[in-house]
C-alpha positions as CSV (number, residue, x, y, z in Angstrom):
1,M,-47.5,42.0,26.7
2,H,-49.2,43.3,23.6
3,T,-50.4,46.9,23.4
4,Y,-53.8,46.8,21.7
5,P,-56.2,49.8,21.6
6,G,-59.4,47.7,21.7
7,K,-61.6,46.1,19.1
8,P,-61.8,47.3,15.6
9,N,-65.3,48.4,14.5
10,P,-66.5,48.9,18.1
11,G,-69.9,49.9,17.0
12,G,-70.6,46.4,15.6
13,C,-71.3,47.7,12.1
14,P,-70.3,45.2,9.3
15,H,-66.7,45.6,8.2
16,P,-65.6,45.6,4.6
17,H,-63.9,42.2,5.3
18,S,-67.4,40.8,6.1
19,A,-68.3,41.6,2.5
20,M,-65.2,39.9,1.2
21,I,-65.9,36.7,3.2
22,R,-69.4,36.6,1.9
23,L,-68.3,37.2,-1.6
24,F,-65.8,34.4,-1.4
25,A,-68.5,32.3,0.2
26,L,-70.8,32.9,-2.8
27,L,-68.4,30.9,-4.9
28,L,-68.6,28.1,-2.3
29,G,-72.3,28.2,-2.9
30,L,-71.3,25.7,-5.6
31,A,-71.3,23.3,-2.7
32,F,-75.0,23.2,-3.1
33,V,-74.6,21.7,-6.6
34,P,-74.4,17.9,-6.1
35,G,-74.0,15.1,-8.6
36,Q,-75.9,12.3,-10.0
37,D,-77.1,9.5,-7.7
38,E,-79.5,6.7,-7.5
39,T,-82.8,7.1,-5.6
40,P,-82.4,5.2,-2.4
41,D,-85.1,4.5,0.2
42,S,-85.3,7.1,2.9
43,S,-84.6,6.0,6.5
44,T,-85.2,7.5,9.9
45,D,-82.9,7.7,12.9
46,S,-83.9,8.8,16.4
47,T,-80.9,11.1,16.7
48,T,-80.7,12.7,13.3
49,G,-84.4,12.7,12.4
50,S,-85.5,12.0,8.8
51,I,-82.4,11.1,6.8
52,S,-83.5,12.1,3.3
53,G,-82.4,9.7,0.6
54,E,-80.4,11.3,-2.2
55,T,-82.9,11.6,-5.1
56,S,-82.5,12.7,-8.7
57,T,-83.9,12.3,-12.2
58,L,-81.3,10.1,-13.8
59,A,-80.3,10.4,-17.5
60,A,-77.1,8.4,-17.5
61,S,-75.4,5.8,-15.3
62,H,-72.2,6.4,-13.3
63,E,-70.5,4.0,-15.7
64,Q,-71.5,6.1,-18.7
65,V,-70.3,9.3,-17.0
66,A,-67.0,7.7,-16.0
67,A,-66.5,6.5,-19.6
68,K,-67.0,10.0,-20.9
69,L,-64.6,11.5,-18.4
70,K,-61.9,8.9,-19.0
71,D,-60.7,10.6,-22.2
72,Q,-61.4,14.1,-21.0
73,Q,-59.6,14.5,-17.6
74,S,-57.6,12.4,-15.2
75,G,-58.5,12.2,-11.6
76,L,-59.9,10.1,-8.7
77,W,-63.4,8.7,-8.1
78,I,-64.4,9.0,-4.4
79,D,-66.8,6.4,-3.0
80,R,-69.7,7.8,-1.0
81,G,-71.6,4.7,0.1
82,E,-73.7,1.9,-1.5
83,T,-76.6,4.1,-2.3
84,R,-74.7,7.2,-3.5
85,R,-72.7,7.7,-6.6
86,P,-69.1,8.6,-6.2
87,L,-67.7,12.1,-6.9
88,F,-64.9,12.9,-9.2
89,V,-61.9,15.0,-8.2
90,P,-59.7,16.2,-11.1
91,D,-55.9,16.0,-11.1
92,A,-54.1,19.4,-11.1
93,E,-57.1,21.6,-12.0
94,T,-57.0,25.4,-11.1
95,L,-59.8,27.9,-11.6
96,N,-59.1,31.6,-11.0
97,F,-61.9,34.1,-10.4
98,S,-62.1,37.8,-9.9
99,V,-64.6,39.3,-7.4
100,Q,-66.5,42.5,-8.3
101,L,-68.8,44.5,-6.0
102,S,-71.2,47.2,-7.0
103,V,-74.2,49.1,-5.6
104,E,-76.8,51.2,-7.3
105,S,-74.3,52.3,-10.0
106,L,-72.5,54.3,-7.3
107,I,-69.7,51.8,-6.5
108,D,-68.1,49.3,-9.0
109,A,-64.9,47.8,-7.6
110,D,-62.7,44.8,-8.1
111,V,-62.3,43.7,-4.4
112,G,-60.4,40.5,-4.6
113,T,-59.6,37.1,-6.2
114,F,-60.7,33.5,-5.6
115,V,-58.8,30.4,-6.6
116,L,-60.4,26.9,-6.6
117,S,-58.0,24.0,-7.2
118,S,-57.9,20.2,-6.8
119,G,-55.5,17.3,-7.1
120,T,-54.7,13.8,-6.0
121,E,-51.7,12.3,-4.1
122,P,-50.4,9.0,-2.7
123,F,-52.1,7.8,0.5
124,R,-50.0,6.3,3.4
125,R,-51.9,4.6,6.2
126,G,-48.8,4.5,8.3
127,L,-45.3,3.1,8.4
128,P,-45.1,-0.5,7.2
129,K,-44.1,-3.3,9.7
130,P,-40.6,-4.7,9.5
131,G,-40.3,-6.9,6.4
132,E,-43.4,-5.4,4.8
133,S,-43.5,-2.9,1.9
134,A,-45.5,0.2,1.8
135,D,-48.8,0.1,-0.2
136,E,-48.2,2.3,-3.3
137,G,-51.6,1.8,-4.8
138,E,-54.0,3.9,-2.7
139,R,-54.5,7.6,-3.5
140,A,-56.2,10.5,-1.7
141,A,-57.8,13.6,-3.2
142,W,-57.6,17.2,-2.1
143,I,-59.7,20.4,-2.9
144,K,-58.6,23.9,-1.9
145,A,-60.3,27.3,-2.2
146,V,-58.3,30.5,-1.4
147,G,-59.9,34.0,-1.2
148,D,-57.6,37.0,-1.0
149,G,-58.5,40.7,-1.1
150,G,-59.5,43.7,1.0
151,A,-61.2,47.1,1.1
152,L,-60.7,50.3,3.1
153,G,-57.6,49.1,4.8
154,Y,-59.1,45.7,5.8
155,S,-57.4,42.6,4.4
156,V,-58.7,39.0,4.1
157,D,-56.8,35.8,3.4
158,Q,-59.1,32.8,3.7
159,T,-58.2,29.2,2.9
160,I,-60.8,26.3,2.9
161,E,-59.5,22.9,2.1
162,T,-60.8,19.3,2.1
163,R,-58.9,16.0,2.0
164,L,-60.8,12.9,0.9
165,L,-59.2,9.7,2.2
166,P,-59.6,5.9,1.3
167,Q,-60.5,4.9,4.8
168,A,-63.5,4.6,7.1
169,W,-62.6,7.3,9.6
170,P,-62.1,10.0,8.8
171,R,-63.2,9.8,5.2
172,G,-63.3,13.6,4.9
173,I,-61.3,16.3,6.7
174,Y,-62.4,19.9,6.1
175,R,-60.6,23.0,7.4
176,D,-61.4,26.7,7.1
177,T,-58.8,29.2,8.1
178,L,-59.3,33.0,8.1
179,A,-56.3,35.3,8.4
180,G,-55.5,38.9,7.6
181,S,-57.2,41.6,9.7
182,S,-59.2,39.0,11.5
183,H,-58.6,35.4,12.5
184,K,-60.8,32.3,12.8
185,K,-60.4,28.5,12.4
186,R,-62.9,25.7,11.9
187,E,-62.4,21.9,11.5
188,L,-64.8,19.2,10.4
189,M,-64.2,15.5,10.1
190,Y,-66.8,12.9,8.9
191,G,-67.0,9.2,8.1
192,D,-67.8,5.8,9.6
193,K,-66.5,5.6,13.1
194,Q,-66.8,2.2,14.7
195,G,-69.8,1.3,12.5
196,E,-71.6,4.6,12.9
197,L,-71.7,7.5,10.4
198,Q,-70.9,10.7,12.2
199,S,-69.3,14.1,12.0
200,W,-66.9,15.9,14.4
201,Y,-66.7,19.7,14.4
202,R,-64.8,22.3,16.3
203,S,-64.1,26.0,16.0
204,N,-62.0,28.6,17.9
205,H,-63.0,31.8,19.6
206,H,-61.4,34.6,21.6
207,C,-60.3,33.6,25.1
208,H,-62.6,35.2,27.7
209,G,-60.1,35.0,30.6
210,C,-57.0,32.9,31.6
211,D,-53.6,33.2,33.2
212,R,-51.6,33.0,29.9
213,K,-49.5,36.2,29.8
214,E,-49.5,36.2,26.0
215,H,-53.3,37.0,26.3
216,F,-52.7,40.1,28.4
217,V,-52.5,43.6,27.2
218,E,-51.0,46.8,28.6
219,A,-53.1,49.7,29.5
220,S,-54.1,52.1,26.7
221,L,-56.5,54.9,25.9
222,F,-59.2,52.3,25.1
223,S,-58.5,49.5,27.6
224,S,-57.1,48.8,31.0
225,E,-54.1,46.5,31.8
226,G,-55.1,42.9,32.1
227,H,-56.5,40.0,30.1
228,C,-57.5,41.1,26.6
229,N,-61.3,41.5,26.4
230,G,-61.7,40.8,22.7
231,C,-59.5,41.4,19.6
232,S,-58.7,40.0,16.2
233,R,-55.3,38.4,17.1
234,G,-55.0,34.8,16.1
235,E,-52.8,34.0,19.1
236,H,-55.6,35.1,21.5
237,R,-58.1,32.5,20.2
238,I,-58.6,29.0,21.7
239,W,-60.5,25.9,20.6
240,L,-64.0,25.2,21.7
241,K,-65.2,21.7,22.8
242,P,-65.8,19.5,19.7
243,I,-69.4,18.7,18.7
244,T,-70.2,15.2,17.3
245,Q,-73.5,14.0,15.6
246,K,-74.9,11.2,13.6
247,I,-75.1,12.0,9.9
248,P,-76.9,10.4,6.9
249,E,-75.1,8.3,4.3
250,G,-73.6,10.3,1.5
251,A,-73.3,13.5,3.5
252,I,-70.5,15.7,2.1
253,D,-68.8,19.0,2.9
254,M,-69.1,22.2,0.9
255,L,-66.0,21.8,-1.3
256,S,-66.6,18.1,-2.1
257,A,-70.1,19.1,-3.4
258,V,-68.5,21.4,-5.9
259,F,-67.2,18.5,-7.9
260,L,-70.5,16.5,-7.7
261,A,-71.9,19.3,-9.8
262,R,-70.0,18.0,-12.8
263,A,-72.0,14.7,-12.8
264,M,-75.2,16.6,-12.3
265,V,-74.6,18.6,-15.5
266,R,-73.0,15.8,-17.6
267,S,-75.8,13.4,-16.7
268,E,-78.5,16.0,-17.5
269,I,-80.1,15.7,-14.0
270,D,-83.1,18.0,-13.7
271,E,-83.5,17.9,-9.9
272,L,-81.6,16.5,-6.9
273,Q,-81.8,16.2,-3.1
274,F,-78.9,15.4,-0.9
275,P,-77.5,16.1,2.7
276,M,-74.7,18.7,3.1
277,L,-72.6,19.3,6.2
278,Q,-72.2,22.9,7.4
279,K,-70.3,23.4,10.6
280,Q,-72.0,21.3,13.3
281,L,-75.3,21.0,11.3
282,W,-76.5,19.4,8.1
283,W,-79.2,20.4,5.7
284,D,-81.4,18.8,3.1
285,V,-80.6,20.6,-0.2
286,T,-82.7,20.6,-3.4
287,L,-81.2,21.7,-6.6
288,A,-83.0,22.3,-10.0
289,R,-81.5,23.1,-13.4
290,G,-82.6,26.5,-14.8
291,D,-82.1,28.4,-18.0
292,V,-79.2,28.2,-20.5
293,R,-77.4,31.5,-21.3
294,D,-74.1,32.6,-22.8
295,M,-72.0,34.3,-20.0
296,K,-69.2,36.7,-20.9
297,V,-66.3,36.7,-18.4
298,P,-62.6,37.6,-18.5
299,A,-61.8,34.0,-19.5
300,G,-64.1,34.2,-22.6
301,V,-67.7,33.5,-23.5
302,F,-69.2,30.2,-22.2
303,T,-72.6,28.6,-22.7
304,C,-73.8,28.0,-19.1
305,R,-76.6,26.4,-17.2
306,Q,-78.2,28.1,-14.2
307,I,-78.5,26.1,-11.0
308,K,-81.3,27.0,-8.5
309,M,-80.7,26.0,-4.8
310,S,-83.2,25.5,-1.9
311,P,-82.0,24.3,1.5
312,T,-84.3,23.0,4.2
313,V,-83.9,21.7,7.8
314,P,-84.3,17.9,7.8
315,K,-87.4,16.6,9.5
316,G,-86.9,15.8,13.2
317,V,-83.6,17.6,13.4
318,D,-83.2,20.1,16.3
319,N,-82.0,23.0,14.3
320,T,-83.3,26.5,15.1
321,D,-80.8,28.3,13.0
322,K,-82.2,30.3,10.1
323,F,-80.4,29.4,6.9
324,K,-78.6,32.5,5.6
325,G,-76.4,30.8,2.9
326,L,-72.8,29.8,3.4
327,F,-70.9,32.0,5.8
328,G,-74.0,34.1,6.5
329,I,-74.8,35.0,2.9
330,H,-78.2,36.7,2.5
331,G,-80.3,37.4,-0.6
332,T,-80.5,35.5,-3.9
333,L,-77.9,33.3,-5.5
334,S,-77.5,32.5,-9.2
335,L,-74.9,29.9,-10.1
336,W,-73.9,29.5,-13.7
337,V,-71.8,26.4,-14.7
338,H,-70.6,25.3,-18.1
339,E,-73.4,23.4,-19.7
340,V,-71.3,20.4,-20.8
341,T,-68.7,20.0,-18.1
342,G,-70.2,21.7,-15.0
343,V,-67.1,23.8,-14.5
344,P,-68.2,26.9,-12.6
345,V,-68.1,30.1,-14.6
346,V,-70.1,32.8,-12.8
347,V,-71.7,33.3,-9.4
348,E,-74.1,36.3,-9.0
349,G,-75.9,37.4,-5.9
350,I,-76.9,40.2,-3.5
351,V,-75.1,40.8,-0.2
352,P,-76.6,43.2,2.3
353,I,-74.0,45.3,4.1
354,G,-75.4,47.8,6.5
355,P,-78.3,49.7,4.8
356,L,-77.2,48.9,1.3
357,D,-77.6,45.8,-1.0
358,F,-74.4,45.1,-2.9
359,D,-74.5,43.2,-6.2
360,V,-71.8,40.6,-6.4
361,S,-70.3,38.9,-9.4
362,I,-67.6,36.3,-9.2
363,E,-66.3,35.6,-12.7
364,L,-63.8,33.1,-14.1
365,S,-60.6,34.8,-15.3
366,S,-58.3,31.9,-16.2
367,F,-58.1,28.1,-15.9
368,S,-55.8,25.1,-16.3
369,G,-56.2,21.3,-16.1
370,T,-59.9,21.4,-17.0
371,P,-61.7,18.8,-19.1
372,K,-60.9,18.9,-22.9
373,D,-64.4,19.8,-23.7
374,F,-64.4,22.9,-21.5
375,A,-63.7,25.8,-23.8
376,A,-64.8,29.3,-24.6
377,K,-67.0,29.9,-27.6
378,Q,-65.2,31.0,-30.8
């Protein structure tokens, strides 16, 4: 049996790791930056409510954008349905960011790093039948975001990854794994299952009571002997029952939406609406292009475009949750992407932790495998 003195942070006050998770999540706020799509007719479903059609002001066709990218960067186009333009996932691209936290000129600290990478790989549907050869032509795409850091003795190691597959179900597999001083897992799958667009979501939580001896603790100053009553150990967590729901055509997860941002910028789209999946829910998201500004970061000086984000609950959807931003982010969010390619350069925002509002800046520090026309100013 484990000896565990009780929960860290017994008073319920936010831990430094909460700030780290929110800081990393700010970068994933890029997920609210979708790409260029046609303007399909909206439809309504009795289960999902008003399924808002993806709308945008179009300046260039998908074929024009694809032609421009062909000589700039290799990768894979991912189909999103008849009324939605595909998203582009680059081969072997890596973006490294540093995360800074400050408050009222009293604290100014580098609290961690964030790495956003993508690639493609051969896709195997299964073992071929005797006498048949394996299909070598199909490919799948993957996107990964890794946050690492800590403060005041608390560590965070968070990995969020998506696989986009050339099949009906699941077309997308999204996993979020938090390790370090605290542990949590989430899984999301979505696609066309037996002719119906739907998502499947599950998460784990601390076991509240069972006969498994590995969940028991010895008596200590803070707890009696018996089943653990709550801790941060990963082995003490169990999966909750999965939740399924109908979803609109073209709905995507957070990481996939990062790469739709490139088409939005390259095609000079002024405003866009699209559905985004978050845990067991989905939201209607509106984005609008803002100002252009030169942003100085460790990787250099880049001319960037600001993206403004406004999420809303779809009409008719039973969602009483109050939107707080990804992973519980509060306050404002400013996303700055390279004006030509849409590559993310800076994310700025405010994160409340206890009685203080912390200024957050996530800045590009290095990169590889980016489009040829992504470069710092001379």
